[in-house]
C-alpha positions in Angstrom: -5.4 -58.2 69.0 -8.9 -57.9 67.5 -8.5 -54.2 66.9 -5.2 -54.8 65.2 -6.8 -57.2 62.8 -9.7 -54.8 62.1 -7.3 -52.0 61.4 -5.2 -54.2 59.2 -8.2 -55.4 57.3 -9.5 -51.9 56.7 -6.0 -50.7 55.5 -5.7 -53.7 53.2 -9.1 -53.1 51.7 -8.4 -49.4 51.1 -5.1 -50.2 49.5 -6.7 -52.8 47.2 -9.3 -50.3 46.2 -6.7 -47.7 45.3 -4.8 -50.3 43.2 -8.0 -51.2 41.4 -8.8 -47.6 40.6 -5.3 -47.0 39.2 -5.6 -50.2 37.2 -8.9 -48.9 35.6 -7.2 -45.7 34.5 -4.4 -47.8 32.9 -6.7 -50.3 31.3 -9.1 -47.7 29.8 -8.0 -46.8 26.3 -6.9 -43.2 25.8 -8.3 -41.2 22.9 -11.3 -42.0 20.7 -12.1 -45.6 20.2 -15.1 -47.7 19.4 -17.3 -49.1 22.2 -16.4 -52.7 21.2 -12.7 -52.0 21.4 -13.1 -50.4 24.8 -15.2 -53.2 26.2 -12.9 -55.9 24.8 -9.8 -54.2 26.3 -11.4 -53.9 29.8 -12.7 -57.5 29.7 -9.2 -58.7 28.7 -7.9 -56.8 31.8 -10.2 -58.8 34.0 -13.1 -56.4 34.5 -16.9 -57.1 34.4 -18.1 -54.4 32.1 -21.5 -52.7 32.3 -22.4 -50.4 29.4 -24.7 -47.4 30.1 -26.1 -46.1 26.8 -27.6 -42.7 26.1 -29.5 -42.5 22.7 -31.1 -45.0 20.4 -28.5 -45.4 17.6 -26.8 -48.7 17.0 -23.8 -49.4 19.3 -21.5 -49.2 16.3 -22.4 -45.5 16.0 -21.8 -44.7 19.6 -18.8 -43.1 21.3 -17.4 -43.7 24.7 -18.0 -40.7 26.9 -16.5 -42.0 30.2 -15.2 -45.1 32.0 -16.0 -45.2 35.7 -14.9 -47.6 38.4 -17.5 -49.9 39.9 -17.5 -52.3 42.9 -14.4 -54.3 43.6 -14.9 -57.4 45.7 -12.0 -58.9 47.6 -11.3 -61.4 50.3 -8.8 -61.1 53.1 -7.4 -64.3 54.6 -5.1 -64.8 57.5 -2.1 -66.9 56.8 0.3 -68.2 59.4 -0.6 -65.9 62.3 -0.5 -62.2 61.7 0.1 -62.2 57.9 -3.0 -61.1 55.9 -3.5 -61.8 52.2 -6.0 -59.9 50.1 -7.3 -61.4 46.9 -9.4 -59.4 44.4 -12.3 -61.7 43.3 -14.3 -59.5 41.0 -13.9 -56.0 39.5 -16.6 -54.0 37.8 -16.3 -51.0 35.5 -19.0 -48.8 33.9 -18.6 -47.6 30.3 -20.9 -44.7 29.5 -21.6 -44.3 25.8 -23.4 -41.6 23.8 -25.2 -42.4 20.6 
């Protein structure tokens, strides 16, 4: 029984990670956009955004070079016996900008 729960937990965590990565790809704006627009869009989608900046120009003169997934934290709870429920508690994404 313990190995069944461990395998289920691992499978659930992997599935949640895959969903989180797909969500980042959908939440990240396509095409050129300002750093502020990108950060606001990702935060509105529920992400904690970390901006990595290269260069010394003001942020208004920077462009987004990439959006990378970060750590996703989730909890898995057992409900009524064998049923497992996974809840994502925090999602982080890194926005790389070049100035």
